[in-house]
C-alpha positions as CSV (number, residue, x, y, z in Angstrom):
1,M,131.5,63.6,172.9
2,H,135.0,65.8,173.9
3,K,134.1,69.3,172.5
4,P,135.8,71.6,175.0
5,R,139.2,69.5,174.6
6,V,138.8,69.3,170.7
7,M,137.6,72.9,170.4
8,H,140.6,74.3,172.6
9,L,143.0,72.7,170.2
10,F,141.4,73.4,167.3
11,L,140.1,76.7,167.4
12,P,143.7,78.2,167.4
13,I,145.2,76.2,164.8
14,F,141.9,77.0,162.6
15,M,142.3,80.8,163.1
16,I,146.5,80.7,162.8
17,V,146.5,78.8,159.4
18,T,143.4,80.3,158.2
19,S,144.8,83.8,158.9
20,V,148.1,83.3,157.7
21,D,146.7,81.7,154.6
22,V,144.0,84.0,153.6
23,L,146.6,87.3,154.2
24,S,149.2,85.5,152.0
25,K,146.9,85.1,149.5
26,R,145.6,88.3,149.7
27,L,148.8,89.8,149.4
28,V,150.2,88.0,146.6
29,Y,146.9,88.7,144.7
30,E,147.1,92.5,145.3
31,C,150.4,93.0,144.4
32,F,150.8,90.3,141.4
33,G,147.1,89.3,140.5
34,N,146.7,91.3,137.2
35,R,150.3,92.0,136.2
36,S,152.4,89.4,134.2
37,F,155.3,89.1,135.9
38,D,158.1,86.4,136.0
39,R,158.5,84.6,139.3
40,I,160.2,86.6,142.0
41,P,163.2,84.8,143.7
42,I,162.9,84.5,147.9
43,F,166.0,82.6,148.2
44,L,168.4,80.9,145.8
45,D,170.9,77.4,146.0
46,L,169.9,77.1,149.5
47,V,171.4,73.5,150.0
48,G,170.4,72.9,146.0
49,F,166.9,74.7,146.8
50,D,165.6,77.8,144.9
51,G,162.1,79.4,146.4
52,F,160.0,81.7,144.5
53,I,156.8,83.7,144.7
54,N,155.3,82.5,141.4
55,F,151.2,83.6,141.2
56,V,149.2,80.6,139.6
57,E,145.5,80.3,139.5
58,N,144.5,77.0,140.1
59,R,141.0,75.9,138.9
60,G,141.2,72.6,139.7
61,G,142.3,70.1,142.6
62,A,145.8,69.3,143.7
63,W,148.2,69.9,140.4
64,G,145.2,71.4,138.9
65,V,143.5,68.2,138.3
66,F,139.3,68.5,137.7
67,S,139.5,71.9,136.9
68,E,136.7,71.7,134.3
69,Y,134.7,70.2,137.1
70,H,135.1,73.2,139.7
71,Q,132.0,73.4,141.2
72,Y,131.9,69.4,142.0
73,L,135.4,69.7,143.3
74,L,134.0,72.6,145.6
75,M,131.0,70.8,146.6
76,F,133.3,67.7,147.7
77,R,135.6,70.1,149.4
78,V,132.8,71.2,151.7
79,A,131.4,67.6,152.2
80,V,134.4,66.5,152.8
81,V,135.8,69.3,155.7
82,F,132.2,69.1,157.3
83,A,132.6,65.2,157.4
84,M,136.2,65.4,159.1
85,F,135.1,68.0,161.5
86,C,131.9,65.9,162.7
87,Y,134.4,63.2,162.8
88,M,137.2,65.1,164.9
89,V,134.0,66.1,167.5
90,F,132.3,63.2,168.0
91,S,134.9,60.5,168.1
92,E,137.3,59.4,170.9
93,Y,139.7,62.2,171.7
94,S,143.3,61.7,170.5
95,L,145.6,64.5,170.8
96,V,147.8,63.5,167.5
97,R,144.4,63.1,165.4
98,T,143.0,66.5,166.4
99,L,146.1,68.2,165.5
100,S,146.3,66.5,162.4
101,M,142.9,67.1,161.3
102,S,142.6,70.6,162.7
103,L,145.6,71.3,160.1
104,V,143.7,69.5,157.4
105,I,140.1,71.1,157.9
106,A,141.8,74.6,158.2
107,G,143.9,74.1,155.3
108,A,141.0,72.8,153.1
109,F,139.0,75.8,154.5
110,G,141.4,78.3,153.2
111,N,141.0,76.9,149.6
112,I,137.3,76.9,150.0
113,L,137.4,80.5,150.9
114,D,139.7,81.2,147.7
115,C,137.2,79.3,145.4
116,L,134.3,81.3,147.0
117,I,136.3,85.0,146.7
118,Y,138.2,84.3,143.7
119,G,136.8,81.7,141.8
120,F,140.1,79.6,141.8
121,V,142.7,78.9,144.4
122,I,145.8,81.2,144.7
123,D,148.9,79.1,144.5
124,M,152.4,81.2,145.1
125,I,155.2,79.5,146.5
126,Q,157.4,77.4,143.9
127,I,160.3,75.4,145.1
128,T,162.6,73.9,142.5
129,F,165.9,71.6,143.0
130,G,168.3,70.2,140.8
131,G,166.7,71.7,137.8
132,Y,162.8,70.1,138.7
133,S,160.1,72.7,139.7
134,F,157.4,71.1,142.2
135,P,154.1,72.1,142.1
136,V,153.4,75.7,142.8
137,F,151.5,75.9,146.3
138,N,150.2,77.7,149.2
139,F,150.1,77.8,153.2
140,A,146.8,75.8,153.1
141,D,148.3,73.1,151.0
142,M,151.4,73.1,153.6
143,A,148.7,72.5,156.4
144,I,146.8,70.0,154.4
145,F,149.9,68.0,154.0
146,L,151.3,68.4,157.5
147,G,148.1,67.2,158.6
148,A,148.1,64.3,156.2
149,V,151.5,63.2,157.6
150,G,150.1,63.5,161.0
151,L,147.2,61.5,160.1
152,L,149.3,58.7,158.6
153,M,151.5,59.0,161.5
154,Y,148.3,58.1,163.8
155,I,147.1,55.6,162.1
156,F,150.5,53.5,161.9
157,L,151.3,54.3,165.4
158,K,147.8,54.3,166.8
159,R,148.4,50.2,167.5
160,D,150.7,51.2,170.3
161,E,149.1,54.1,171.8
162,K,146.3,53.5,174.3
163,P,143.2,55.8,174.1
164,I,142.9,58.6,176.5
165,Q,140.3,58.1,178.9
166,S,137.4,60.9,179.2
167,E,136.8,62.3,182.5
168,R,133.6,60.3,183.1
169,Q,135.7,57.2,182.4
170,Y,138.6,57.9,184.5
171,R,136.1,59.0,187.4
172,N,134.3,56.0,187.1
173,S,137.3,53.5,187.0
174,H,138.5,55.3,190.1
175,H,135.2,55.3,191.7
176,S,134.1,51.9,191.2
177,G,135.1,50.5,194.4
178,D,133.5,53.1,196.8
């Protein structure tokens, strides 16, 4: 188990991602949650992209799927976060995997908090390009996406990576001839 190394990386990422996510959602909810408004532009025609604040109550998973199974979805999210955390803590240490899993766990935790506090996930960032509007998302979703990309990179590049030895393995390999 590599708890100290994992926790030194996990805790700061978890605190930063969760704080930014919770504070941004709270700000949007307080400012726009009970009001009807058109989306608010953040930037327009930035290399063809437009960005807006657009308050959306997401009662399902990604893109609102499974919204009719809200409670089951919440239990599933909690179970997945718990399983990922246990795997991260008790598996062989890898910097890339720990960083990526920390992002996914922190993002998922932020969305779980939304479900517990508001009864839905607050999405607020809307991007359009060439007339196409991408699904509205939040900072937690960005962390989950970046973490998932990192995990995919780790999986596909893992073949070339030598595992980092634990301190005990390192000592045993260098003191075995004494």
